[in-house]
C-alpha positions in Angstrom: 0.0 0.0 0.0 1.5 3.3 -0.9 0.5 6.8 0.2 -0.1 9.1 -2.7 -1.2 12.2 -1.0 1.9 13.0 1.0 3.1 16.5 1.5 6.8 17.1 2.1 7.8 18.2 5.5 8.4 22.0 5.6 9.2 24.2 8.5 8.5 27.9 8.8 8.4 30.5 11.5 4.6 30.5 11.5 4.2 26.7 11.3 7.2 24.8 12.7 7.5 21.1 11.9 6.9 19.2 15.1 7.2 15.5 15.9 3.8 15.4 17.7 0.9 17.7 17.1 0.8 20.4 19.9 4.3 19.6 21.1 7.0 22.2 21.8 8.5 23.1 18.4 12.0 23.7 19.8 12.2 20.4 21.5 10.6 18.6 18.5 13.1 20.2 16.2 15.9 19.0 18.5 14.4 15.5 18.3 14.1 15.6 14.5 17.3 17.4 13.6 19.7 16.6 16.5 21.2 19.2 18.8 21.6 22.7 17.6 25.0 23.9 16.3 26.9 25.5 19.1 27.7 28.7 17.2 25.9 31.8 17.9 26.4 35.4 16.8 27.2 36.6 20.3 29.9 34.1 20.9 32.1 33.9 17.8 34.8 31.3 18.7 34.1 28.1 20.5 37.2 26.2 21.5 35.7 22.8 20.7 34.6 23.7 17.1 36.7 21.7 14.7 37.6 19.1 17.3 38.9 15.9 15.7 38.2 13.8 18.8 34.5 13.7 19.4 35.0 10.9 22.0 36.7 13.4 24.2 33.3 15.0 25.0 32.0 11.6 26.4 35.0 10.6 28.5 35.6 7.1 29.8 38.8 8.0 31.7 39.8 10.7 34.0 42.5 11.7 31.5 39.9 12.3 28.8 37.8 14.3 31.2 40.9 16.4 32.1 41.6 17.0 28.4 38.1 18.1 27.7 38.1 20.4 30.6 41.4 21.9 29.5 39.9 22.7 26.1 36.9 24.3 27.8 39.0 26.3 30.3 40.0 29.1 28.0 36.8 29.1 25.9 34.9 32.4 25.6 31.7 30.4 25.3 32.1 28.3 28.4 29.2 29.7 30.4 26.9 29.7 27.3 27.8 26.1 26.5 27.3 24.9 30.1 23.8 26.6 30.2 22.9 25.1 26.9 23.9 21.6 28.1 21.8 22.0 31.2 18.8 23.4 29.2 19.0 20.5 26.7 19.4 17.9 29.5 22.4 16.7 27.5 25.1 14.1 28.2 28.8 14.7 27.9 31.1 17.6 28.7 29.5 21.0 28.2 31.4 24.1 29.2 33.8 22.0 31.2 31.0 20.4 33.2 30.3 16.6 32.9 26.6 16.1 32.5 24.3 13.1 32.6 20.8 13.9 31.4 21.4 17.6 32.0 22.7 17.1 35.6 26.2 17.6 36.7 27.9 14.3 37.6 31.2 12.7 38.5 30.5 9.4 36.8 32.5 8.7 33.6 30.9 7.1 30.7 31.3 3.3 30.4 33.3 2.2 27.4 31.1 0.1 25.0 31.7 -3.6 25.2 32.7 -5.6 22.2 29.8 -7.8 21.0 30.0 -11.4 22.2 31.4 -13.7 19.5 29.8 -17.0 18.8 32.1 -20.0 19.2 31.6 -23.3 17.4 
């Protein structure tokens, strides 16, 4: 069975695309598009932009956490970044703060396990 009367998804200021009718358009856009880009006009240079080590922001060791915090230490967007992480209830390092579901934590992320291999 095919649907022939489908309209493409469009988003505009007057009628934003939402995941659920009546839901918050900002949160729905986040759910559909992923987190917003960290760049804003009021904070031109984010220290983490262009990072080639995305795993650094989800540390599994104290050394990784220290490296992430060192990158954040001199960033002009540190406070804005931390506020955004809290508002989005994010995980990872935001503004030098390790967050779990938007709450500051001291617990590191657990490294993913290798899948079990079948033996014959």
